[in-house]
C-alpha positions as CSV (number, residue, x, y, z in Angstrom):
1,X,0.0,0.0,0.0
2,X,2.6,2.4,1.0
3,X,4.7,1.8,-2.2
4,X,1.4,2.4,-4.3
5,X,0.7,5.8,-2.4
6,X,4.3,6.7,-2.8
7,X,4.2,6.3,-6.7
8,X,1.1,8.6,-6.9
9,X,2.7,11.2,-4.6
10,X,5.9,11.1,-6.6
11,X,3.9,11.8,-9.8
12,X,1.7,14.6,-8.2
13,X,3.8,16.6,-5.7
14,X,5.0,19.8,-7.0
15,X,2.2,20.0,-9.8
16,X,-0.1,22.5,-7.9
17,X,-2.9,20.1,-7.4
18,X,-5.5,21.4,-4.8
19,X,-8.2,18.8,-5.1
20,X,-7.8,15.0,-4.9
21,X,-11.3,13.6,-5.7
22,X,-11.8,10.0,-4.7
23,X,-14.4,7.8,-6.2
24,X,-16.7,5.7,-3.8
25,X,-15.5,3.3,-2.4
26,X,-11.8,2.4,-3.0
27,X,-11.0,6.0,-4.2
28,X,-11.6,6.6,-0.5
29,X,-8.6,4.4,0.4
30,X,-6.2,5.7,-2.1
31,X,-7.1,9.4,-2.2
32,X,-6.7,10.7,1.4
33,X,-3.1,9.7,1.9
34,X,-2.1,11.1,-1.5
35,X,-3.9,14.4,-0.7
36,X,-2.1,14.6,2.8
37,X,1.2,14.0,1.2
38,X,0.8,16.6,-1.6
39,X,-0.9,19.4,0.5
40,X,-4.3,19.0,-1.4
41,X,-7.8,18.4,0.1
42,X,-9.7,15.3,-0.4
43,X,-13.2,15.5,-1.8
44,X,-15.3,12.3,-1.8
45,X,-17.5,11.5,-4.9
46,X,-20.2,9.3,-3.6
47,X,-23.2,7.3,-4.7
48,X,-26.7,9.0,-4.3
49,X,-28.0,9.9,-1.0
50,X,-24.9,9.3,1.0
51,X,-23.5,12.9,1.5
52,X,-25.3,15.2,4.1
53,X,-26.3,18.6,2.8
54,X,-26.5,20.0,-0.7
55,X,-25.0,18.2,-3.5
56,X,-24.7,18.3,-7.2
57,X,-25.1,15.1,-9.3
58,X,-23.9,13.5,-12.5
59,X,-25.5,10.4,-13.9
60,X,-23.8,8.0,-16.2
61,X,-24.2,4.9,-18.0
62,X,-22.6,1.5,-17.0
63,X,-22.3,-1.7,-18.9
64,X,-25.2,-2.9,-16.7
65,X,-27.4,0.1,-16.4
66,X,-27.1,3.7,-15.1
67,X,-25.7,5.1,-11.8
68,X,-24.8,8.5,-10.3
69,X,-22.1,10.4,-8.4
70,X,-22.6,13.1,-6.0
71,X,-20.3,15.8,-4.6
72,X,-21.0,18.5,-1.9
73,X,-21.9,21.9,-3.1
74,X,-18.9,24.2,-2.6
75,X,-16.3,21.4,-2.1
76,X,-14.5,22.5,-5.2
77,X,-14.0,25.9,-6.5
78,X,-13.7,27.5,-10.0
79,X,-9.9,27.3,-11.1
80,X,-8.9,24.6,-8.8
81,X,-6.5,21.7,-10.2
82,X,-7.9,18.2,-9.5
83,X,-6.9,14.7,-10.0
84,X,-9.6,11.9,-9.8
85,X,-8.4,8.8,-8.1
86,X,-9.9,5.4,-8.1
87,X,-8.6,1.7,-7.9
88,X,-9.7,0.6,-11.3
89,X,-10.7,1.7,-14.7
90,X,-12.8,-0.6,-16.8
91,X,-15.2,0.9,-19.1
92,X,-14.5,4.4,-18.1
93,X,-18.1,5.4,-17.2
94,X,-17.4,6.2,-13.6
95,X,-14.3,8.3,-14.2
96,X,-16.1,10.1,-16.9
97,X,-18.8,11.1,-14.5
98,X,-16.4,12.2,-12.0
99,X,-14.4,14.5,-14.5
100,X,-17.8,15.9,-15.6
101,X,-18.8,16.7,-12.2
102,X,-15.7,18.5,-11.4
103,X,-15.6,20.4,-14.6
104,X,-19.3,21.6,-14.3
105,X,-18.2,23.6,-11.1
106,X,-15.0,25.0,-12.9
107,X,-12.2,22.7,-11.8
108,X,-9.5,21.8,-14.2
109,X,-9.1,18.0,-14.1
110,X,-5.3,17.5,-14.6
111,X,-5.5,13.6,-14.8
112,X,-7.3,10.4,-13.7
113,X,-5.1,8.1,-11.6
114,X,-6.0,4.4,-11.2
115,X,-4.1,1.5,-9.7
116,X,-5.3,-1.0,-12.4
117,X,-6.5,-0.6,-16.0
118,X,-8.4,-3.3,-17.8
119,X,-7.3,-2.0,-21.4
120,X,-9.6,-4.6,-23.3
121,X,-12.7,-2.8,-22.0
122,X,-11.3,0.5,-23.7
123,X,-12.3,2.8,-20.7
124,X,-9.5,5.1,-21.7
125,X,-11.3,6.0,-24.9
126,X,-14.3,7.4,-22.8
127,X,-12.0,10.1,-21.0
128,X,-12.2,12.6,-24.0
129,X,-8.4,12.5,-24.4
130,X,-7.9,13.3,-20.6
131,X,-4.5,11.8,-19.3
132,X,-4.8,8.7,-17.4
133,X,-2.1,7.4,-15.2
134,X,-2.0,3.8,-14.1
135,X,0.3,1.5,-12.3
136,X,-0.8,-2.0,-13.7
137,X,-2.4,-2.9,-16.9
138,X,-4.4,-6.4,-16.7
139,X,-4.8,-8.3,-19.8
140,X,-7.1,-11.4,-19.8
141,X,-5.0,-14.1,-21.7
């Protein structure tokens, strides 16, 4: 775990990142230690009706249906530089929704960061050219 966090911290330290947005649930494991180490705030992106107070929502399509991510109103401000963190990118729907949510409030999504990518599912193609940093690519052989 420490080695994984260290790899992400090395990539993002000194890059003027002010927001680490973690996608529920495993993005909550990787995001906070990265945010602490680079001096950024952690912002959770959660499933519907899990956050208290006012939220903004972003629906997205999955391979098996629809889902939604929510973020607290005011958690991210216009002009902030953000990375989106999750454990895995498969089809890219969740990461795409997270980016849309952040960009709707005026943040600049610098990059998406995942521990694992399943390249055969072509999730990277749904990120509209946004950079994706992954530590492991898994191919089903």
